[in-house]
C-alpha atoms as one frame of an Amber mdcrd trajectory, in Angstrom:
protein
 -73.382 -68.478 157.153 -73.967 -64.730 157.434 -73.694 -64.947 161.201 -70.321
 -66.730 161.052 -68.906 -64.209 158.617 -70.021 -61.383 160.873 -68.333 -62.938
 163.886 -65.093 -63.328 161.962 -65.154 -59.668 160.932 -65.749 -58.649 164.550
 -62.719 -60.691 165.613 -60.587 -58.915 163.022 -61.719 -55.581 164.415 -60.885
 -56.613 167.975 -57.347 -57.627 167.039 -56.951 -54.438 164.950 -54.784 -55.847
 162.174 -52.888 -53.161 160.299 -52.948 -52.599 156.559 -49.914 -52.101 154.344
 -51.242 -48.673 153.362 -51.277 -47.556 156.984 -47.728 -48.747 157.633 -46.419
 -47.234 154.385 -48.052 -43.895 155.223 -46.478 -43.741 158.683 -43.062 -44.751
 157.359 -43.151 -42.050 154.675 -43.356 -39.131 157.146 -40.028 -37.239 157.388
 -38.579 -37.488 160.873 -38.562 -33.684 161.202 -42.360 -33.684 160.894 -43.157
 -36.456 163.369 -43.502 -34.290 166.470 -46.091 -32.113 164.690 -48.358 -35.001
 163.715 -51.762 -35.218 165.343 -52.756 -38.253 167.341 -49.347 -39.537 168.433
 -49.900 -42.426 170.842 -46.759 -41.825 172.935 -44.399 -39.007 173.758 -41.089
 -38.994 171.896 -37.602 -37.906 172.953 -34.939 -38.045 170.240 -31.207 -37.879
 170.973 -28.215 -37.862 168.641 -27.015 -41.426 169.307 -27.348 -44.500 171.500
 -24.775 -43.315 174.037 -26.752 -40.124 174.660 -30.012 -42.053 175.087 -28.598
 -44.612 177.510 -26.706 -42.023 179.545 -29.865 -40.001 180.062 -31.904 -43.069
 180.992 -29.297 -44.244 183.477 -29.525 -40.885 185.229 -33.329 -41.058 185.181
 -33.199 -44.432 186.897 -30.922 -43.150 189.644 -33.007 -40.017 190.130 -36.193
 -42.043 190.573 -34.662 -44.196 193.305 -33.251 -41.126 195.075 -36.654 -39.407
 195.056 -38.505 -42.464 196.323 -35.904 -42.998 199.065 -36.399 -39.375 200.106
 -40.148 -39.950 200.331 -39.674 -43.217 202.197 -41.534 -45.284 199.593 -40.434
 -48.353 197.614 -39.401 -48.233 193.976 -40.919 -50.958 191.797 -39.535 -51.586
 188.334 -39.820 -53.948 185.420 -36.368 -54.306 183.873 -35.016 -55.948 180.710
 -31.756 -57.847 180.257 -31.200 -55.744 177.162 -30.403 -53.035 176.390 -27.890
 -52.838 179.253 -25.808 -49.714 178.529 -28.031 -47.614 180.800 -26.958 -49.778
 183.728 -23.370 -48.485 183.440 -24.478 -44.987 184.423 -26.936 -46.235 187.045
 -24.414 -48.505 188.767 -21.726 -45.807 188.746 -24.063 -43.327 190.435 -25.314
 -45.877 192.971 -21.771 -46.677 194.085 -20.344 -43.149 193.942 -23.334 -41.410
 195.547 -24.089 -44.258 197.989 -27.673 -44.657 196.789 -29.381 -47.412 198.757
 -31.284 -49.988 196.711 -32.658 -51.753 199.766 -36.182 -50.562 198.947 -36.008
 -51.362 195.214 -38.105 -54.208 193.810 -37.120 -55.451 190.361 -39.397 -57.623
 188.251 -37.222 -59.114 185.526 -38.995 -59.411 182.203 -38.101 -62.888 181.062
 -35.738 -65.836 181.036 -34.743 -68.376 178.413 -35.699 -72.052 178.656 -34.306
 -75.017 176.751 -36.245 -76.931 174.102 -37.980 -78.981 176.789 -39.073 -75.870
 178.699 -36.532 -76.285 181.505 -34.239 -73.590 182.970 -30.690 -73.155 181.707
 -27.630 -72.768 183.971 -27.528 -69.279 185.475 -23.732 -69.165 185.184 -23.943
 -69.163 181.377 -24.463 -65.497 180.530 -25.034 -66.334 176.852 -28.096 -68.446
 177.549 -29.296 -67.088 180.888 -30.703 -63.606 181.200 -30.349 -63.899 184.973
 -26.651 -64.568 184.438 -26.481 -61.528 182.168 -28.063 -59.286 184.805 -25.805
 -60.634 187.521 -22.773 -59.755 185.410 -23.834 -56.303 184.178 -25.889 -55.138
 187.167 -25.975 -56.889 190.543 -22.334 -58.015 190.815 -21.137 -54.462 190.094
 -23.072 -52.847 192.957 -21.500 -52.517 196.409 -22.952 -55.154 198.740 -24.152
 -52.717 201.389 -26.217 -50.847 198.761 -27.474 -53.739 196.656 -31.010 -54.926
 195.982 -31.923 -57.709 198.473 -32.095 -61.056 196.694 -35.728 -61.574 197.715
 -36.568 -58.374 195.805 -35.013 -59.591 192.542 -38.069 -61.222 191.017 -37.433
 -63.675 188.195 -40.208 -65.635 186.516 -39.778 -69.303 187.503 -41.429 -72.358
 186.021 -41.927 -73.890 189.486 -43.825 -70.850 190.837 -45.241 -69.260 187.729
 -47.937 -67.174 189.459 -45.618 -65.567 192.015 -44.671 -62.414 190.028 -48.324
 -61.553 189.330 -49.388 -62.191 192.913 -46.495 -60.160 194.339 -47.067 -57.262
 191.949 -50.695 -57.047 193.032 -49.672 -57.203 196.695 -47.170 -54.359 196.178
 -49.766 -52.193 194.447 -48.362 -52.251 190.922 -45.249 -51.031 189.129 -43.744
 -47.542 189.106 -41.778 -47.722 185.847 -41.429 -50.256 183.067 -38.037 -49.826
 181.377 -38.410 -51.674 178.097 -36.597 -52.408 174.922 -38.789 -53.565 172.052
 -38.369 -56.007 169.198 -38.595 -55.265 165.492 -41.964 -57.033 165.381 -43.263
 -55.212 168.447 -42.516 -57.660 171.242 -42.101 -56.427 174.828 -40.319 -58.952
 177.027 -41.295 -62.152 175.190 -44.852 -61.006 174.613 -44.897 -61.629 170.879
 -47.652 -61.474 168.304 -49.617 -64.758 168.312 -48.790 -66.677 165.145 -51.130
 -69.647 165.447 -54.066 -70.035 163.057 -55.862 -72.046 165.714 -56.799 -69.254
 168.078 -57.255 -65.482 168.229 -56.681 -63.068 171.071 -58.323 -59.678 171.378
 -56.387 -56.690 172.676 -58.320 -56.939 175.928 -57.464 -60.611 176.350 -53.798
 -60.001 175.583 -53.684 -57.134 178.079 -54.717 -59.509 180.882 -51.927 -61.970
 180.085 -50.056 -63.369 183.085 -46.583 -64.829 183.469 -46.324 -67.820 181.149
 -44.079 -70.150 179.167 -43.795 -69.327 175.459 -42.258 -70.827 172.351 -40.376
 -68.057 170.599 -41.342 -66.952 167.096 -38.825 -67.638 164.359 -38.337 -63.937
 163.611 -37.288 -63.317 167.228 -34.810 -66.185 167.136 -33.311 -64.836 163.905
 -33.099 -61.282 165.249 -31.372 -62.297 168.487 -28.941 -64.635 166.746 -28.059
 -61.978 164.165 -27.494 -59.301 166.791 -25.313 -61.322 169.156 -24.061 -64.535
 167.565 -23.364 -63.990 163.878 -26.774 -65.455 163.020 -25.907 -68.812 164.629
 -29.526 -69.863 165.155 -28.615 -72.820 167.355 -27.178 -70.439 169.978 -30.593
 -69.005 170.944 -32.791 -71.100 173.257 -36.168 -71.755 171.602 -38.420 -71.192
 174.616 -38.764 -68.713 177.454 -40.789 -67.737 180.483 -42.038 -64.167 180.359
 -43.968 -61.665 182.409 -47.324 -60.953 180.813 -48.877 -57.579 180.204 -50.973
 -57.744 183.381 -47.914 -56.779 185.445 -46.634 -54.162 183.000 -50.003 -52.491
 182.579 -50.133 -51.847 186.325 -47.322 -49.296 185.826 -47.534 -45.543 186.301
 -45.195 -44.978 183.369 -43.344 -46.841 180.648 -40.045 -45.829 179.072 -39.331
 -47.433 175.708 -35.569 -47.564 175.046 -35.012 -47.986 171.286 -31.643 -47.003
 169.846 -30.558 -49.729 167.431 -30.936 -47.911 164.130 -32.549 -49.363 161.022
 -33.592 -52.612 162.689 -36.316 -50.785 164.667 -37.305 -47.941 162.336 -40.636
 -49.391 161.230 -41.796 -50.566 164.645 -41.121 -47.081 166.041 -43.477 -45.592
 163.446 -46.119 -48.190 164.289 -45.755 -47.402 168.002 -46.255 -43.695 167.333
 -49.382 -44.001 165.211 -51.124 -47.354 165.560 -54.176 -48.143 167.596 -53.585
 -51.062 169.988 -53.110 -54.311 168.105 -51.969 -57.807 169.083 -50.101 -57.824
 165.762 -47.624 -55.429 167.421 -47.939 -55.899 171.210 -45.848 -52.795 171.897
 -48.895 -50.731 170.866 -51.043 -52.144 173.674 -49.202 -50.563 176.605 -50.085
 -46.926 175.711 -53.778 -47.789 175.959 -53.463 -48.686 179.638 -50.376 -46.913
 181.042 -50.912 -43.149 181.494 -47.352 -41.974 180.814 -45.452 -43.603 177.925
 -42.347 -42.121 176.283 -40.209 -43.407 173.435 -36.526 -42.543 173.873 -34.735
 -43.041 170.583 -32.014 -41.769 168.248 -31.932 -39.659 165.100 -31.106 -42.750
 163.051 -33.731 -44.996 164.617 -36.607 -42.548 164.223 -35.658 -41.874 160.601
 -37.007 -44.129 157.858 -35.750 -44.799 154.300 -39.326 -44.659 152.979 -39.451
 -40.994 154.000 -36.643 -40.210 151.529 -36.636 -40.265 147.779 -35.069 -43.549
 146.710 -34.036 -44.771 143.277 -33.548 -48.487 142.924 -31.786 -50.778 145.376
């Protein structure tokens, strides 16, 4: 009996579950004091609003491609289908400055699946992230500059190992451009919610492309943000890149500018040791250059202010 209890405690340590006291402490720090705190896990860049953040990131994306083209080397990205505002600036610069994307490889983070785990029609931009990216990214770029179709890598259920194999062949990723969820998801790498198995941080970090059933909190968040909380509008399953691909990156840019919805997870990202409870905290352990780009509102927290009642 003693041996079993010991093993269970070791498992808890390996998953690094957070305590309420830790989270409350991090959330109570005034935003003006965050940069001066010791032991921050990522760098932080704060801008006045979402437009400022996304404009800067769009320019950063264009600048990276220009520099790699100058050096004659490929650019290898992981990209999300949201947020998308940064793509407005990127696409405008590509077309106006005639920036070739012929040597750009894009690993798309994820794609929705229906309740049976089958793909949805690409033409439906509400239920297909590939359709979303076609509309807001690829179809807006001049044909002679555009990313070759063979270099637009989507996770597919009929060739699930291809993204991982290709990433290894290409020598890893240059930049992961990532939004994050309120519960710390990156792509659809969510916190495991089953009581039937545990994953250590190390096991989670080796995760490959896979099919997942989405957690209820993710379904609620996406339906609230885009569809008036119509839960039936969000597909219940997805195929997602795992962390193995993302942790091959030289840098990761977290793009978080949605205000109060992400205030707590930003504090956890800044201070927490890696934990599968909040997968976003795992990337800084393995990727050498990680920066959180956020807004004044998003990095603030109501628990850092004196409050009286509701």
